[in-house]
C-alpha angles and dihedrals in degrees: 000000000000126000126184134185121197126191102220147101104278097224094050093043094049089057092065110018125103118256123223123266109299094034097268142069111242092226137010116197109193128183104171127188110282098224092236098127101267115164104245117173101239106009132078106230093183105073120156110270095247092049093050091049088053089050091052089053093048092050096049095046092047094048100047091051094058101038140054091224134014127200111197119189115193145163115275092238088073095052097113093043094050092044091054093049092048091052090050092050092050092048093050098035091239090300086280103165096207091064128085110249094217093060128070113230101161127066128197122211122183119211132169138217113218127194130181095212095067134157112287119232118189093198106040144005113313122240108254102156143055121207119233123197123199118198115187138174102237095233091057113107126241123211106208094162088065093064104039116141134196110284127223089248090056091050092058095040095250108172090214090067119117103246089219092062124231135297106249122241130247094273109086113202105202124138126243113261098247130185095272095053117107087221087067121110102199094200091073130064099226140019138179125224114265091224091060093050092045094054091050095047095046092051096055105025125080122219110289088010131155124257130186128196109188092189102049095184109159094350095257093146091050093052090050094045091053090052093047097045096246128142108242137198121191127193117194128175097203116080094203092054089048091053091051094049092046091049094050093052099036091240118176120237116238126207096243138126112261095032114262136189125198140195118189129174141149119244131180090208138359117297115282095235127145117257115279096013105304113239092023093065134081099175117131125254088251092057091049092054090060095062 
């Protein structure tokens, strides 16, 4: 397996970086800044609305043209904007010149992450979900058997139950990673649940496949990729976040421009790590059994 971490702006870096064997990553998992005024170290999270919408479009177009499948997690306030961009991408096949305009080669599927411990609002409905868009080239394979969960029939001992379990639906029930979770990296403002990322990666990535996270954040995608046996590239704009990720994974600094860290090792099978990152997790046994 090979894992890399690059300190760069993802759009600029994708214009010049090399792409894995085959010319595409199997999966991109992207969780961009939400533009809600969070105090990141080296990123302005308070762009004008029109500028941020343009950024959403740039991100989505750039990602779908270098990957077989793209998972895009975003704040619910941008639902209509993202839906419009997704419709445009599907209609124009990502502006990919080698495709015939009259045929549809990209599909968009909207999912949602729900969580019971949401943000309380004294004046309106609280926010207890996070939308999740999946863009996929139609010829790209899915691997539903890799994400099967225990069915309700299995739970009650029904003999009609499929012994493999069931493929979960498009509503992903994973909690927010709050301050008291051992998954939490307190040096970053936000963080997604590893179980959510794992389900997405396993569904769209083949064994020994290639994953890209253009917003490295706390390194969640890297931790999941190591556990699943996937090659993983991270891009992260913030140099402090890069240093923290590299330190956690004992990655070696490379003399490159932009700065890069790597971790490369041979494995006979995926890492034997506990679900959701072992000591960094406080989720209950019941929550683990759902992923």
